[in-house]
Biotite code that builds the C-alpha atoms (Angstrom):
import biotite.structure as struc

atoms = struc.array([
    struc.Atom([189.542, 90.638, 89.752], chain_id="A", res_id=1, res_name="MET", atom_name="CA", element="C"),
    struc.Atom([191.837, 87.848, 88.641], chain_id="A", res_id=2, res_name="LEU", atom_name="CA", element="C"),
    struc.Atom([191.936, 88.969, 84.997], chain_id="A", res_id=3, res_name="THR", atom_name="CA", element="C"),
    struc.Atom([192.512, 92.617, 85.886], chain_id="A", res_id=4, res_name="GLY", atom_name="CA", element="C"),
    struc.Atom([195.447, 91.752, 88.139], chain_id="A", res_id=5, res_name="ASN", atom_name="CA", element="C"),
    struc.Atom([197.091, 89.636, 85.453], chain_id="A", res_id=6, res_name="TYR", atom_name="CA", element="C"),
    struc.Atom([196.573, 92.322, 82.804], chain_id="A", res_id=7, res_name="MET", atom_name="CA", element="C"),
    struc.Atom([197.842, 95.177, 84.971], chain_id="A", res_id=8, res_name="GLN", atom_name="CA", element="C"),
    struc.Atom([200.937, 93.242, 86.006], chain_id="A", res_id=9, res_name="SER", atom_name="CA", element="C"),
    struc.Atom([201.674, 92.272, 82.410], chain_id="A", res_id=10, res_name="CYS", atom_name="CA", element="C"),
    struc.Atom([201.128, 95.805, 81.079], chain_id="A", res_id=11, res_name="LEU", atom_name="CA", element="C"),
    struc.Atom([203.518, 97.206, 83.671], chain_id="A", res_id=12, res_name="MET", atom_name="CA", element="C"),
    struc.Atom([206.221, 94.681, 82.743], chain_id="A", res_id=13, res_name="GLY", atom_name="CA", element="C"),
    struc.Atom([205.839, 92.717, 85.952], chain_id="A", res_id=14, res_name="GLY", atom_name="CA", element="C"),
    struc.Atom([205.437, 89.035, 86.670], chain_id="A", res_id=15, res_name="ASN", atom_name="CA", element="C"),
    struc.Atom([202.058, 87.338, 87.011], chain_id="A", res_id=16, res_name="MET", atom_name="CA", element="C"),
    struc.Atom([201.613, 85.192, 90.099], chain_id="A", res_id=17, res_name="ARG", atom_name="CA", element="C"),
    struc.Atom([199.252, 82.317, 89.425], chain_id="A", res_id=18, res_name="VAL", atom_name="CA", element="C"),
    struc.Atom([197.790, 79.774, 91.802], chain_id="A", res_id=19, res_name="GLY", atom_name="CA", element="C"),
    struc.Atom([194.929, 78.747, 94.005], chain_id="A", res_id=20, res_name="LEU", atom_name="CA", element="C"),
    struc.Atom([196.698, 80.176, 97.056], chain_id="A", res_id=21, res_name="GLU", atom_name="CA", element="C"),
    struc.Atom([196.175, 83.642, 95.507], chain_id="A", res_id=22, res_name="ASP", atom_name="CA", element="C"),
    struc.Atom([192.672, 83.285, 94.094], chain_id="A", res_id=23, res_name="ASN", atom_name="CA", element="C"),
    struc.Atom([190.287, 80.320, 94.048], chain_id="A", res_id=24, res_name="VAL", atom_name="CA", element="C"),
    struc.Atom([187.850, 81.738, 91.473], chain_id="A", res_id=25, res_name="ARG", atom_name="CA", element="C"),
    struc.Atom([187.963, 82.304, 87.746], chain_id="A", res_id=26, res_name="MET", atom_name="CA", element="C"),
    struc.Atom([186.809, 85.616, 86.195], chain_id="A", res_id=27, res_name="PRO", atom_name="CA", element="C"),
    struc.Atom([183.292, 84.230, 85.658], chain_id="A", res_id=28, res_name="ASN", atom_name="CA", element="C"),
    struc.Atom([182.971, 83.614, 89.415], chain_id="A", res_id=29, res_name="GLY", atom_name="CA", element="C"),
    struc.Atom([183.203, 79.832, 89.144], chain_id="A", res_id=30, res_name="GLU", atom_name="CA", element="C"),
    struc.Atom([185.714, 77.999, 91.339], chain_id="A", res_id=31, res_name="PRO", atom_name="CA", element="C"),
    struc.Atom([188.948, 77.251, 89.505], chain_id="A", res_id=32, res_name="ALA", atom_name="CA", element="C"),
    struc.Atom([189.315, 73.544, 88.779], chain_id="A", res_id=33, res_name="ARG", atom_name="CA", element="C"),
    struc.Atom([193.045, 73.753, 89.359], chain_id="A", res_id=34, res_name="GLY", atom_name="CA", element="C"),
    struc.Atom([196.140, 75.902, 88.952], chain_id="A", res_id=35, res_name="ASN", atom_name="CA", element="C"),
    struc.Atom([196.332, 74.819, 85.312], chain_id="A", res_id=36, res_name="TRP", atom_name="CA", element="C"),
    struc.Atom([193.134, 76.724, 84.527], chain_id="A", res_id=37, res_name="GLU", atom_name="CA", element="C"),
    struc.Atom([194.609, 79.943, 85.900], chain_id="A", res_id=38, res_name="GLN", atom_name="CA", element="C"),
    struc.Atom([197.908, 79.319, 84.097], chain_id="A", res_id=39, res_name="VAL", atom_name="CA", element="C"),
    struc.Atom([196.028, 78.958, 80.791], chain_id="A", res_id=40, res_name="GLU", atom_name="CA", element="C"),
    struc.Atom([194.304, 82.293, 81.399], chain_id="A", res_id=41, res_name="LEU", atom_name="CA", element="C"),
    struc.Atom([197.563, 84.057, 82.299], chain_id="A", res_id=42, res_name="ALA", atom_name="CA", element="C"),
    struc.Atom([199.278, 82.673, 79.172], chain_id="A", res_id=43, res_name="VAL", atom_name="CA", element="C"),
    struc.Atom([196.402, 83.878, 76.962], chain_id="A", res_id=44, res_name="LYS", atom_name="CA", element="C"),
    struc.Atom([196.576, 87.352, 78.499], chain_id="A", res_id=45, res_name="ILE", atom_name="CA", element="C"),
    struc.Atom([200.362, 87.507, 78.118], chain_id="A", res_id=46, res_name="ALA", atom_name="CA", element="C"),
    struc.Atom([200.096, 86.400, 74.475], chain_id="A", res_id=47, res_name="SER", atom_name="CA", element="C"),
    struc.Atom([197.464, 89.039, 73.716], chain_id="A", res_id=48, res_name="CYS", atom_name="CA", element="C"),
    struc.Atom([199.738, 91.683, 75.222], chain_id="A", res_id=49, res_name="LEU", atom_name="CA", element="C"),
    struc.Atom([202.848, 90.492, 73.364], chain_id="A", res_id=50, res_name="GLY", atom_name="CA", element="C"),
    struc.Atom([204.590, 88.857, 76.328], chain_id="A", res_id=51, res_name="ARG", atom_name="CA", element="C"),
    struc.Atom([206.166, 85.411, 76.507], chain_id="A", res_id=52, res_name="GLU", atom_name="CA", element="C"),
    struc.Atom([205.647, 83.248, 79.604], chain_id="A", res_id=53, res_name="PRO", atom_name="CA", element="C"),
    struc.Atom([208.816, 82.296, 81.447], chain_id="A", res_id=54, res_name="ALA", atom_name="CA", element="C"),
    struc.Atom([210.072, 78.748, 81.146], chain_id="A", res_id=55, res_name="THR", atom_name="CA", element="C"),
    struc.Atom([210.258, 76.786, 84.410], chain_id="A", res_id=56, res_name="PRO", atom_name="CA", element="C"),
    struc.Atom([214.019, 77.449, 84.635], chain_id="A", res_id=57, res_name="ASP", atom_name="CA", element="C"),
    struc.Atom([213.532, 81.171, 83.900], chain_id="A", res_id=58, res_name="GLU", atom_name="CA", element="C"),
    struc.Atom([210.869, 81.361, 86.606], chain_id="A", res_id=59, res_name="ALA", atom_name="CA", element="C"),
    struc.Atom([213.212, 79.675, 89.094], chain_id="A", res_id=60, res_name="ARG", atom_name="CA", element="C"),
    struc.Atom([215.936, 82.208, 88.254], chain_id="A", res_id=61, res_name="THR", atom_name="CA", element="C"),
    struc.Atom([213.500, 85.129, 88.675], chain_id="A", res_id=62, res_name="ILE", atom_name="CA", element="C"),
    struc.Atom([212.478, 83.743, 92.074], chain_id="A", res_id=63, res_name="LEU", atom_name="CA", element="C"),
    struc.Atom([216.068, 82.980, 93.129], chain_id="A", res_id=64, res_name="GLY", atom_name="CA", element="C"),
    struc.Atom([215.493, 79.224, 93.293], chain_id="A", res_id=65, res_name="LEU", atom_name="CA", element="C"),
    struc.Atom([217.816, 76.432, 92.241], chain_id="A", res_id=66, res_name="LYS", atom_name="CA", element="C"),
    struc.Atom([217.547, 75.467, 88.583], chain_id="A", res_id=67, res_name="ILE", atom_name="CA", element="C"),
    struc.Atom([216.761, 71.779, 88.147], chain_id="A", res_id=68, res_name="SER", atom_name="CA", element="C"),
    struc.Atom([219.449, 69.584, 86.661], chain_id="A", res_id=69, res_name="LYS", atom_name="CA", element="C"),
    struc.Atom([218.355, 67.654, 83.626], chain_id="A", res_id=70, res_name="LYS", atom_name="CA", element="C"),
])
């Protein structure tokens, strides 16, 4: 259901939560090799639906976290 959750969230204008703590399997049923694999999938879905992924600083702002100093 990983893909469906990402798509539904994106279509509704929401944020996609990605990570092994939320789902350990990829859409084909295989175990995810890491968070990066799920991030790649979420970015592809967002691109197909005309959405831009947040930058790390944008994501921190959305989540109410401190923005890193460069």
